[in-house]
N, C-alpha and C positions, 0 to 999 in steps of 0.2 A: 200979171202973173196968175196962172190958173191954179185954183185950189184943188187939192187931191180929192178924188171920188170917195164916197163912203166905203165901197168895197175894198178899195186900196188901203184905206185907213185900218179897216178891220184885219186885213192880212198882215199888215205891218205890226199892229198891236200884238197879234198872236206870236209873231217871231220874237218880238221883244220879251214877251212873257216867257217863252221857252228858254231864252237866254238866261232869264233870271232864275227860273225854277229848275233848270237842268242840273246844276251841281247839287242842290238839296235833294233832289229826287234820286240821283245816282248814289249819294252817300247813304240815304235811307235804305235803298235796295241792298247795298253792300253790307250794312250793319245787320239787316235781317238775315241775310245769307250766312254771315259768319256766326251769328247767334244760333242759327239752325244747325250749322255744322258742329259747333261746340257742344250743343245739347246732345246731338247724335253720338259724338265721341264719348261724352260722359256716360251716356246710357250703356254703351258697349263695354266701357271699363268696369262699370258696376256689375255687369253680368258675367265677366271673365275673372276667375280666381287666380291668385298669384301662383307661379309654379313652385313645387316642393323642392327642398334641398336634397340632392343625391346623398344617400347615406347607406353604408353597409350595416346589415343587421344579422345578429346571431340568435339562434333559439337555444335557450339554456337546457342542458341535459345533465343528468346526474353523473358524477365522477367519483372515482375512488381517491379519497384524500388521505395523505399520509402525514402522521405527526412525526416530525424529524428535528434533528439538531445538527448544526454545522460546527465542526471542530477543526482545529489546526493541530497536526501531528507530524512526526518525523518518520521517514521511511527507513527500513532496515532490511538489508539483503538477507534472503533465506540462506544463501551459501556464499561464503567468502573464503578463498583458499590462498594461503601463502605458499607459492611454489618454491621449493628449496632444492638445492643440489644434493644428490646422494653421493657425489664423489668430489675429490679434489682435482682441480685442473684449471686450465685457462679457457676463456670464452673464445671459441673459434668463429662462430657466426651467431647473429641475432635475427630471428625470422619474423618477429612481430614488432609493432610500434605501439606507443601508448594510445589508449582509446579504441584500439582495434577489437572487433568481436572475434572470438576464437571458439572453435568447436571442441568438445571433449576429445582428448587424445591427440590434439594438434601440437606439433613441435613448436617450442618457444625459442630455445637456443641450442647450439651445438657446442659441446665441451671437448677440449683436447685433454684427455685424462693424464694425471700425474703418474699413476701406476702403469707399469708395463707388463709384458708377458713374463719375463724372468721373475718379477716380484710375485706374480701369481703362483708361479712354479715354486718359489721359495716358501710361500704360505702353505702350499700343498705338502712340501717336504717337512714343514713344521708339524703338520698333522701326523705324518708318518712317525716322526720322532716321539711325539706325545703318545701315540698309540703303542709304540714299542715300550715306552716307559710304563705305560699302564699294564701291558702284558707282564713285564718284569715284576712289577709291584704285586700283581695277582699271584705270580709264582712264589714270591717271597711270603706272601700271606699263607699259601698252602703249607709251605715248609714250617712256618712259625706255628701254625695250628697243630701240625703233627708233633712238633717238639713240645708244645704246651700240653698236649694230651699225654705224652710219655712222662713229662715232668709231674703232671698231676697224679698219674698212677703211682709213681714212686713216693710222692708226698703223702698220698692217702695211706699207703702201706706204712710209712714211717710214722705218720701221725697216729695210726692204730697201734703200732708197736711201742710207742713211748709210754703209755700208762703201765703196760706189762713190765717194762724195764724197771720202772720205779717201784712196782709192787715186789718184784724179785729182789731188788736191792734192800727194801725194807724187811723182807723175810730173811735176808742174809744169804740168799741163794747165789748172788753174784757180788763181785767186788765193786768198789766205787769206781775203779778204773774202767770197768766194763760199762758201767752206767754212763760215765762221761763219753765214752766212744759212741754209745747208742744215741745219746742226745745230740752229739755233733752230726751224726748221720741224718737225724730228723731235721735239724736246722739247715743242713746242706740241701735236703730235698725241698724244703720250703723256699729257699733262695732260688733254686733252679726253676721251680714253678713260677715264681714271680718274674724271673728274667724271661721265661718263655712267654708269659702273658704280655710283657712289655714289647716283645718282638711282634706279637700279633697286632698290638695297637699301632706300632710303627708301620707295619705293612699296610694296615687299613688307611692310615693317614697318607701313605704314598699313593695308594689307589685313588683317594679323593683328589689329591693334588694332580695326579696324571689325568683324571677326568676333567678337571677344571682347565688344565693346559690344553686338552683336546678341544674343549669348547672355544677357548680363546683363539686357538689356531684355526678352527673352522670359521669363526667370525672374520678373522683376518683374510682367510682365503675367499670367503664370500664377498668381502669388501673389495678385494683385489679383482675378483671375477667381475663384479659390477663395474669397477673402474675400467676394466679392459673392454667389456662388452657394451655397456650403456653409455653412449656419448650424447644422445639427444634427450633433452629435458622436455617433457610434455605436460600439458595441463589436464588434471583429472576431471574438470567440469567445463561446461560451455559458459562463456561470459565475456566480460569486457576487461581488457588488459589495463592495469593501472600504470602508474608512473614507473618507467624503467630507469633505475639508477645505475645499472651495469652497462659496460661498454665492451666492445670487441677488444680482446687482448688482455682484459683484466683477469686476475687470479682470484678464484673463489675456493673456499674450503667446504668440507662436508657439512651440510646443514645450513649453509648460508642462504638467505632469501634472495631469490632471483627476481620475482615479480609477484604482485597480488592480482588474482583474477576474481572478479565479482560477478555473480550471476544476477542479472537485472530483470529477467523475465518474471520471476516470482519475488514478491516483496511483502514484508510485514510492515504494517503501519502502527506505530506506537501512539496511543491516545491517552491523555490524562482526563478522565471523566470525573466531574464533580460528584462527591459522595452522596449528594441528595438524589442522584439517579441510580443508586445502588439497587433499588427494588426493581428497576426496569432493565438494568444492565445484565446481560447473560450471553452465553455462547450461542452462535447461530444467527444473531441479529444481522440484518442486511446493512452493508456500508457501501456508500457510493463515493467514488474517487474522482476528483476533478483535475483537469490540466491547470497547473498553477499560472500559466501565462494567459490562456484564452478563456478559462473558467468552463470550458466544454467538458462534458462527461467523458471519462476514460474507460472505466470498467467498474464492475460491481464485485464486492467480496463479502465475507462474513466475519463476525467476531469469532476468533479461534481460541482466545485465551483471556480470562479475566482474573486479575490478581485477587487472592483471597484476603489481602490486607489493604487497609487504607493508609496512605501516606499521612502520618500524624501532623506533619508540619504544614502541608498545603491542602489537606483534606481532599485528595483526589485518588482515584482508583486507576491503576494501569490496565489498559485493555489493548490487545493486539488483534488487528484484522489482517487476514491473509488475502492477497490479490495475486491471481495467476494470469500469465500472458498479458502483462501490461505494456509490452513493447520496450523500446529503448528511450522513451521520452523522460523517464524518471531515473533518479540516481539514489544510491545508498546514502542515507544521512540527510536527504532533502526534506524540507518542510513543505507540506501540501495541505489543502483543505479537503475534508471528507465529511460526509453526512451519514449519521446513524438514523435508521428508520425504526422508530419506537413502536408505532401502531398504525393501523389503517382504519378508515371509516368512509361512509358515503357523504357527499356534500355537493354544493353547487359552486361553480367557478365562473368568473367573468374576466375578460381581457382587461389589462390595465388601461388600454386606450378608450374604454367605455366610461371611465370614471372622471367626473368633474367634482371639484372641491370648492366649498365655501366655508372659510374659517376651518373649524375642526370637523365639519360635516362632509359626508360623501354622498354624491348623487349620481344617478344614471338616467338616461332617457330611455323610457320604455314605450314601445309602439302600442298605441291604444287598440283595443279590439274592434271598435266601431270607427268607420271613416267619418269625415266631416260632411257638411251639407253639399260640398262640391265633389264628394266621392273620393277625397284624398286621404291617404294614411297620415295620421298625426302622432305626435309624441307627447308624453307627459314626463315632467321632471320628478323623479321619485327618490326619496332618501333611503339609504341602505347602511348597514353596518358590515364592516369587513373584518375578516380574520387574517391570518398570515398570508404573505405573498409566496408564490411558488412559480418559478420561471417567469413567464409574462402574464400570469393570471392571479387574481385574488380569490380567496375563499369568501363567500358571502354567508354571514351568520344570520342575517335577518333582512327583510325588505324585498326579496325576490324568491321565486320558486321555479321549479321545473316547468318548462313550456313558455316562460316569458320571453318576449323578443326584445333584445337590447341593442341600441345603436352603438357602433364601435368606431365610426369615422365621422368627420365633420361636426363633432359635437360643439365646437366653438361657434358654429354658424347657426345653432339651433336655440330655441327658447321653448318655454312651456306652451304646448298647444301648436307648435309649428308643424306645417305640412312637410312631408318628406317623400322622396321617391326611393323606396327601400330596395336594396339588393341583398337577398338572403345569402349569407356565406356560412361555410362550416367553420366551427371554432378550430383554430390552429392546434394541432396536437402538442400538448405540453410535456416535453421530455421529463421523465422522473429523475433524470440526472442533472437537470438544469440547476445552475447555481442560484441560491436564494439568499435574501437578506432577512433580518428579523421583521416580524409584522409590525405595523404601526400600533402604537399604544400598547405594545406587549413587551414586558421586561425581558431582557436577555440574560443568560447565565454567563458568568465570567469565571473561568477556572483560576485557581490561585497561582498557577504556573505562569500566567501571563497570556496564554492563548485565549481566544474568545470563541463562544459558541452562540449561534443564533437560532431561536425557536422558529420553525417554519413548518409548512405542510407541503405535501407533494401529491401529484396526481399521476395515475397510470394512464 
């Protein structure tokens, strides 16, 4: 057997050596490659900053803050009319239904009068009779006056003659018989005058009675005339018809109530104000009224009456606020919430969505003036003190000032120093009529009548 040549041995040895080293070599190359790739990625991550959190930001501006208190009171219609019948009769037609709005002068019911034409004519005849009696009484008075004047003349003469008769009798110039005859004539004249005076009084009384009879006859005639002519009953005011207890065919008398009409466009609000507010309570204060269902503002009125006395039992003062054109959402006697504006001042307000709390402390995220090293806007967590809430914003009493930029969204995703992608938004207008609750950590006033009032502030 031939032995292999040296060159052949060397070639074979190299192939064997490749077979042994090839796996190690390949693994080493791969490891170096992966390490190089990882280092490259680590370097890129170190140089790229994390993206900021999208957040809406508002820039604080000064607002007019109102000191106010919310009360519960009951509404009272300015006008409520009990429409009554002026005649006696039966209801022929009913033109309205309960709850319907009616205009002033609108017909409510049609009555079939009890009185007829002949009755009216009879009432007129009664006036004629009474007038005739009056004329007769006046004529009798004239006669009685003439008779009294004549009787008085005779009595005056007789009364003047009586002393002379007595003197003549004493002097013996006339007999006693003649004296008695003269005294009888004086007494007769006196009696005649008294009778004439009595006739004058009788005639005057007859005149007064005749005049009273005429007035009664005229009133009866007027009533009969109304009964004949006025069949439709109308409302004197515009308003809402109340419950109708009458029905077609029913009989009603003069003065009977037909229906109640309540004017709901203008209402008084009766408020019981704690007496410790007496120094602030005055006519002309602005009062804001809320929808009892939605808490949305309805209208604004003013205090029109303040009671001069304090209720000694509950220590409250009655105040009335007048509201005009409130529509038909509210009703007479209804309890509603209203806010009295006591005073106004300048202040800073922030949305409730900007506030985060830790225990009893309040914080907000304020956008820093300088960006970070990566050029990103960042925020700082800043403690603040709050005043009363108004609508959807709080009054800030310390910690912030005009021009500060405050984050109002995504605050749960932020931390102190966190980068953000700010979107500047305008603060939502805070309606001065928005319903408010009492401010945190501020005591509320409770009136003794059971209604509550909450101290708050407001913004224009």
